[in-house]
N, C-alpha and C positions, 0 to 999 in steps of 0.2 A: 533149433538145435538145443538140446537139453544139457547145457553145461551146469556146473555146480552153482554158479551165480544165478543163472536163470531159474533153477529149481528153488533157490533161497528166495528169490523175488516172488515166485508164485506161491510159496509157502507163506510168506509175509502177508501177501494180499488175501490169500485164502483164509488164514486165521482171523484177520480183521473182519472179513465178510461173515465168517462163521460166528465170531463173537457178537457182532451186531444182531445177527439172526436169532441166536440162542437167547440173547438178552431180551429181545422184544417178545419172543414166543413164551417166555417164562415170566412175563411181567406180573402175573397173578401171584407169584411166589417171590417176593422181593429179594429175599436172601439168596435164593438160587439164581435169580436174574443177575444180581451183583457178582456172584462168584463166577458164573459162566461168562459174562461179558468182559469183566476186567482180567480174568485169567487168560482168556484168548488174546486180549490186548497186550498183556505182559509177555506172553509167548511170542506173539508177532513182533514185539519190540526186540526180543532177543534174536529172532531170526533177522530182523533189520540190521542189528549191530553186526551179526555174522556176514550179512550181505555186503555192508559197507567195507568191512575188513577184507573180504575176499576180492573186492574191486581194488582197494587202495594198496593192500599188501600182496595179495595173490595175483593181481594184474588180470583177473578174469572179469571183463566187462559184460554187462547184460545187454543182449540184443534179442528182442522179441517182437515179431511182426504179428499183428492181430489178424485173425482169419477172415476178416471182412474188410472191404475197401470203402473209402470215402474221399471224394474229390480227386485225389491224385495217388491213390493206393499207398498212402504213407503213414497210416496209423500204426505206430510202433512205440515200444519202450526201449530206451537206450540209457544205461547207467554207466557214465564215465567217471573219472576221478572227482570232478566237482560235485556231481550228483551223489556219488558214493559218500563223500565227506558230509554233505548235508543230511543224507539218510542216517548216518551215524548220529549226528546231532539230534535229529528228530527222535530216533529210536532210544537213545540213552535217556533223554528226558521223559519220553512216553513210558519207558519201563518203570522209572521211579514214581511217576504220577499214577500209573496203574496200580502199583503196590499200595500207594497212599489211598487210592480210591476205595479199596475194600472197606476200610473203616469210615472214610468220609461219606461215601454214598449211602451208608447205613443210616446216616442222619436224615436222609430224605425219605426213607422207607415209611410208608403209611401217610405221607404228606404229598408226595409227588410221584409220578410214574418213573421209577428207577429203570424200568425196562426201556423206556424211551431214551433216558439218559445214556444207557449202555449202547443202544443202537447209534445214536448221534456221536457219541464219544469214539466208537470204533470207526465210523465213517469219516470223522474228522481227521483222525490219524491216517487212515487210508488215503484220503484226498491229498494230504501233505506229502506223503511218500510218493504217490503216483505222479503228482505234478512235477516233482524233481526228477522223476524217472522218465517223463514224457519225451519221446523222440521227435515230436512235432507240435506245432503251436496249437492245433485244434484240440489235441488231447490235453495240452497244458491248460487251455482256457476252460475245458470241460471240468477238470479237477480243481482249477482255481475257483470256479463258480460253486462246485460241490463243497469246497472248503469254506467259502463265504456263507453258503446256505446253512450248513451244519453248525458253523460257529455262531451264526445269528440265532438259530433255534436254541443253542446252548446258552447264549447270552440272555435270552428272554425266558429261560427255563422257569424262573420264578415270576411268571408274568402277572401275578396278582398285584404286584406293586407297579403303580403308574410310572415311577421313575425308571424302573427296569425296562418297561415298554418304550419309553422315550429314548433311553440309551440305545436300545436295539434298533430303533428307527434311524437314529443318527448314524449308527454303525453301518447299517445296510445301505443307506444313501451314499455315504462316503466311499465305501468299498466298491460300489458300482460306478461311481464317478471315476475312480482310479482305473477300474477295468476298461472303461471306455477309451482311455488314453493308451492302454496296453494293446487293445484290439486295433486301434489306428496304427500303432507301430508295427504290429504283425502284418497288417494289410499292405503297408508300404514295402515291407520286406518280401511279401508274397509277390507283389507286382514286379519286383526286380529278379527274384529267384525262380518264379514260376512253380513254386512248390511250397508246402507248409512245413517241410522237414527242416529241423534246426541244422542238420548237416549241410543242406543246400544254402540256408541263410549264411552259415559260416564260410561257405565257399565264395560267395559273392560280396559279403559284407565289407571286408577291408577295401575292396576296390570301388565302392560306391562313391559318388560325388560328395564332397565335403558338406555341401548344403543339405543333402538328403540325410547323410549320416548324423548331422547335427540335429535335424528335425526328429529323427528316430531317438537319438540320445535324450532330447528334452522330453519327448513323449514318455519314454520309459522312466525317466527321473520323476516325473509327476505321477505316473501310474503306479509304479512300485513304491515311490515315496509316500503315497497316500496310505498304502497298506502297512508300510514300515513305521509310519507315524512321525515323519520328519516335520519340523516346524516350517510353515504354518498349516500343514495338512494333518495335524495331530489331534484335532478337537474330539474325534470319536474315541480316542484311546483312553483318556482318563474317565470317560463315561461308561464304556463297554466293559473294560476289565473289572472294575468293582462290581458291576451288576451280575457278572457271570458267577457260577459256583466256583469255589476255591480251586478245585482240580482243573477246571477249564481255564481259569485265569492263568494258571501256571503254564498250560500248553499254549495259550494265545500269546502271552508275553515271551515265554521261553523259546518257542519254536515257530509259531505262525508268522511272527514278524520277520523271522529269518528266511522264510520262503520268498519274501519280497527282496531281501538282499541277494538270495540265490538268483532270482529273475534278473536283477540289475547286473550282476556279475556275468551271467550267461549271455546277455545281449551286448553289454558294453565291452567286455573283455573278450569273450569267445567269438561272438558273431561279428561285431564291428572292429575288433582288434585295437581299441583305443581311438583317440582322436586328438584334436588340438589341445594345447596345454590349458586353455581356459576351461575346458571341461573339468579337469582336475581342480582348478581354482574354485569353480562353482560348487563342486561337491565338498571341497574343503571348507568353504565359507558356510554352506548349509550345515556341515558337521559341527563347526564351532558354535553356531547359533543354537542348534538343537541341543548340544551338550550343555551349554551354559544355561539357557532358558529352562531346559528340562529339569536340571538339578535345582535351579532357583525356585521354580514353581513347586517342586517336590517339598522343599523346605517349608513352604507355607501350608502344606496339607496336614490335617489331623486325622483324616480317614486313612488308615494304614494301606488299604488297597489303592486308593487314589495316589497316595505318596509313591507306592511302588510302580504304578502306571506311568507317572511322570519320569521316574528313573529309567523306564524303558525308552522314553524319548531321549533321555541323556545318553544312554549306552548305544542306541542306534547312531547318535551323533558321533560317538567315539569310533564306531565302525566306519562311518563315512570319512573320518579323518584319515584313516589308513588307506581307504580306497581312493580318496582324493590325491594323497601323496603318490600313490602308485600310478594313477593316471598321468600326473605331471611328469614323473620320471619316464614313463612309457612314451609320452609325446616327444621327449628329448632323446629317445633311443637307449636310455640307461636301464636295461632290463634287470640288472642285478639289484639296483635300489628299488625298482618297481616291485620286484619280488618281496623285498623287505616290507613295503607298505601293504601289499596284498596278504602276506603271511600274518602281519599284525592284525589286519581286519578279520581274517578267517579265524585266527586264534581267539579273538574277542567274540566272534560269533559263537564259538563253542563255550567260552567262559561265561558269557552273559546268559546263554541258554541254561547253563547249570545253576549258577548262583541266583538268577532271577526266579527260576522255577522253585528253588529251595526257599526263597523268601516268600513267594506267594503261597507255598504249602504251609510255611510257618504262620502266615497271616490267616490262612484258612483254618488252621488248628486253633489259633487264638479266638477266631470268630466262633468256632464250634463250642469252645469252652466258656466264652464270656457273652455270646449272643450280641456282640457289638463290634463295629469296626472303628469306633471313635476312640482314639488313644487317650483322650481326656477322661474316659470312663474305665481305664485299665489300671495298671500299676500293681506292683507286688507279685507278678505272675511267675517270677523265677523260682520262688519257693514252692509254688503249686504246680508248675509245669517245667521242671528242670531240663528235661530232654529237649522239649520244644525251644526253650530259651537258649540252650547250648547250640542247637542247630541254627537258630536264627542269628546268633552271634557270629557263627562261622560265615553265614551268608553275608552279614553286615561287613565283616572284615574283608571278604572277597570283593564285594562291590565297591568298597572304599579303596581298592588297589593297594592293600597293605600286605607285605610278605608275612608268612610264607605261602599264602594262598594264591589261587590262579589269576585273579584279577590283576595282580601286580605284574605278572609276566607279560600279558598282552598289552597292557598300558605302557610298560617299559619299551616294548618293541614299537608301539605307536609313537612314543617320544623320539625314539631313534630315527624313525622314518621322517618325522617332521623336522628334526634338527639337521638332517642331511640336506634339506632344502636350502639351509643357510650356507652350507659348505660345498655344494655341488656345482657352484659357478653357473647358475642358470639365469642370472640377471638380478639386478637390484631389487625388483619387486618381489620375486620369489625368495630372495635372501632375507627379506624382512618378513614376508608372509609366514615362512616356516616357524621362526621363533615366536611370532605372535600367536600362531595356532598352538604351539607348544605351551605358551603361557596360559592360553585359554584352557587347555587340557589340565594344566597344573591347578588352576583355579577351580575347575570342575571337580578334580579329585579332592581338594580341600573342602569344598562345599558338600560333596557326597559324604565325606567322613563326618562332618558336622551333622548332616541330616540323619545319619544312622546312629550317631550318639544319641540324638533325640529319639529316634524310633525305638531303639533298644531300651534306653533308659526310662522313657516315659511308660513303656509297656511292661517291662519286666522288673524294674527296680522300685525301691521305696515301698509305700503302703498302697493297698487297694483303694481305688477311688470310687468304687461302686459295689453294691451287694453282689452283682454278677461276678465281678473280679474276685471278690472275697470267696465265692463258692467255686471258683474255677478248679478243675482237676485235669491231670495229664490225659492226653488223647490216646486212642487205641494203639495197640502195638504195630499194626500194619501202617498206620500213619507215621509213626516214628521211624519205621524201617524205610519208608519212602524218602523221608527227609534225611535219614542217616546215609543212604546211598549217595545222594547228591552232595552231602557234606564231605563224604570220603573222596569223591571225585574232585571237589574243590581243593582238597589238600594234596592229593596225588598229582593233579595237573599243575599245582604250584611248585612242588618240590621236585617233581620229575616231569618237566614240560616236554621232554623228548617223546613222551607217550602221545602227545598231540602233534608236535612238529614233524614226527615221522609220518603221520597221516597227511600232512600238508605237502610233503615233497612231490608226490605224483600230481597234485593239483597245480602247483606252481610250474612244474615242468610241462604240463599239458597246456596251460594258459599262456605262459611267458617263455617257455623253453629254458628255464633256470631252476636249478635245484636249490632247496633251502639249506643244504649242508654247508657250503662255503661261508655264508653270512652268519649262520646260527651256530657255528663252531662244532658241528658233529652232534651225535646223539647221546653221548655219555653225560654231558652237561649242556644246559642251554647257555651258551656264551654268546649273547647277542651283540655282535660287533657293530661299531659305528659305521663301518664299511666292510665289504667283503674281504678287503686286504688286511684288516686289523682294526685296532682302536679299543676303546673301553669296553669291558665285558662284565657280565654278571653271571654267577653260577648259583642258582637257587638252592641246590643241595648244600653247597659250601656255606651259603648265607644262613640256612637253617641250622647247620652245625655250629656256626659262630653264635647265633642267637641262643641256642641251647646251652653252650658253654658259658656265655655271659650271664644268662639267667641262673645257672647253677652256682657260679662264682658269687654273684650278688646274694643268693640265698644263703650260702655257707658263710659269707662275710657277716650277714645279719645275724645268723645263728651264733657266731663266735664272738662278735664284737658289738652287737646291738645292745641297746639299753634294756635290761630285763630280759631274761630268757623266756619267760612265759608271756602269753598274750592275754590281756585282761579284756573281758567283754562286759560293758555296762550300757545302760540306756543313754540315748542321746540327750544331752542337757538342753532344755528348752525353757530356761528361766522359771523353772518350777511348775510349768503346766504340761499337761499331756500332749504328746504329738498327735496331730490329726492330718488326714489326707489333704485338707485345704491349705496346709502350710507348704506343700511340695511345689517344686517347679512344674509348671504346666507346659504343654507343647507350644501354646501361644507365647508364653513368656520366653521360652527357649529360642524361638525363631524371630522374636521381635527385633533384636539387633540387626539381623540380616535384612529384615523388612525395612528398617530405617536406612541402612546403607544403600539399598537398591530401590529406594522409594520411587525414583524416576521410571523404573521399569515396572514395579508392581502397581503403582498408582493406588495405594491403600485407601480404603474407605472405612469409616467407622460411625456407629450410631450409639449414643449414650442416652439412656432413659433413667431418670432419677425420681424416686418417690420420697416424699418428705413427711415427717411427723409434724413439723412446724417449719414451713418454708420461710426463708432459705437457710435456717440455722440448724435444724435437726434432720438428718437424712435417715430414712427408713431402709431404702434399698436402691442400689445402682445396678442397672443392667447394661452390659457392654456387648456390642456386636461388631466384629471386625471382619473385613473381607478385602480381597484384592480385585481390581478391575479386570474382567475378562476381555483383554485388549483385542485379541484376534476375533473373538465372536462379535464384539461391538463394532469393530472397524472394518471387518471383512465379510463375515458370514451372514450377519443379520441384514446389512444393506443388500447383499447379493440375493438373499432369500426374498426380501421385499420386491426386488426388481423382477425376479422370476414369477412371483405371485401376480404382479401387475401384467407381465407379459402373458401369463396363462389366461388371465381374464380377457385379454384382447384376442388371443388365439381361440378362445371358446366360441367366438362369433362364427368360426368356420363350421360349427356343429349346428347347421340350420334345420336338420331333420329331413332334408330333401334327398331322396334316393338318386335323383338325377345329378345333383351336385356332387354326391359321393362318387358316382360313376365317373364324373368328369375329373375328380381328384385322381382316381385310379388311372385313367387314361393319360393324364399329364405326367404322372409318376413313371409309367411305363415308357413314355417317349423320352423322358430325361435319362432313364436307365439305359435305353438303347443307344442314345447319343454318347453317353459316358462309356459304354462298352466298346464303341467303335474307336 
């Protein structure tokens, strides 16, 4: 049936396929390849936004059955409210990144195959949209693997660097380990439902035995948690994101991680219908750990893209805080407060997608201009790249959850859902857990603000620390437009959050049977109440008005009563010597107090090498190297890898070279399968 929503879905998919095809066919003419590939991607993203809005506001869901059958005649696409919301998130970010890519991809022309980049880029977006639209688990897994394959090839796009190849290898191994757990969960659901359709899963899921539901919950937590990058399953993320091109990093961090959140919500909320309260406690604890450790490790980084990658771990943790609180309330039958936690998580899904993509695009712009990701080699870029600096500042304020930008709103809602655990009379343990998790979120916000003071200040302020930073110039207009679009959304979603909460209403009604309107105070203002019946509220538009008035009053007071009406500009006094870049605060010096405070977590290591003119009295040079111990790699992944290598050496004995023995293996396998099938 060709409804408007069905047509929009087909147009979105068709444009992405066309863009990939045109891009690879015109690879011999790089400029034409870039224009055709990214124009189609931008047009498809616009169609995707329209598709999501038609589902959430127009109420027209997508239902498309493919003209061929597989296993149980159930290959279909079905876009409901949850999928529609995530398609909007994917499409909004993809639109801005596609615009940015016109200028960014031109940097690769003549050095790499931009036609291949365009093909993989379009297929990557196609896979993310189609997996959220999949009506059955087989299609979901097909597009999940397509997403993994295309993102891997984009990560290793600059494969001449051995570090890039290593990052790609770790990424592809971890993503397929996660997929293994997801496949097991789907097989368990198939055994009970007799179908691969998500609709059949949802019909039988709530009635499954608690032990089976718990097994499926744990499998999807590990499977989707690996892709989302929750700690300790995160090790691929700070390696793969920096290795990928800047536009790809923005998509991976901004929206690819959110497909894992989509999968988790789809199975745990929609299919299983929630579970025991300890499910929510587990997710809440994982969220607190991921948020705190993510931002702490980010503070130690001086590679700007690795810093942003760790902040993805942090923000996935914040999303899990909302989901954990929602699962706890759902276990106790309080769907109104469960809605508040789910709405907070989904709002932060949107916000993180926007401001993290903006920050990665800013980092990509800085890398293009300076040819480095090391913040210690930057400095003074605000005078040379004012637009990039301005947009990066907006992203920094947003991710630090400061008003009037969007990160403040979703973190405020998350605080509300956590504090409700203390007052909802759910038992002493949860009454303590809620405020403790809220304190963890508050500490996370403070550390995030400190981190982005460092990130912005070291990159854009003071004097250039290298010749490349000295020669940096503003990036192309298309790159600025892409960043500007995301910066505008950060502002609009912050002062007019109803533009997002209105889209959440159909989602919460579909999953929980509760509208967002009672708790969020309507759509004219976001008045996030402590409970649906009332309580403390905040109105961002009113807050913006107050901040504007206060700023104006302070400005006028300074003009009228400040000492000296004119501003004098003179050189900074430095005891009679000229200022030099080596006198500035470094990123290492800025973060050292944090490293000292949390040294039990970071386990810092340092090496000092000293050269002398006359030992030990006259020093010629001191070289200092500092690092933090990779705890998870040393304690978990390296021992596991060694164990698997030893196991593989023993299994290799099975390869005797005898055809008779191989036939025996096949025979035994068939017998076991037949017994299992009975």
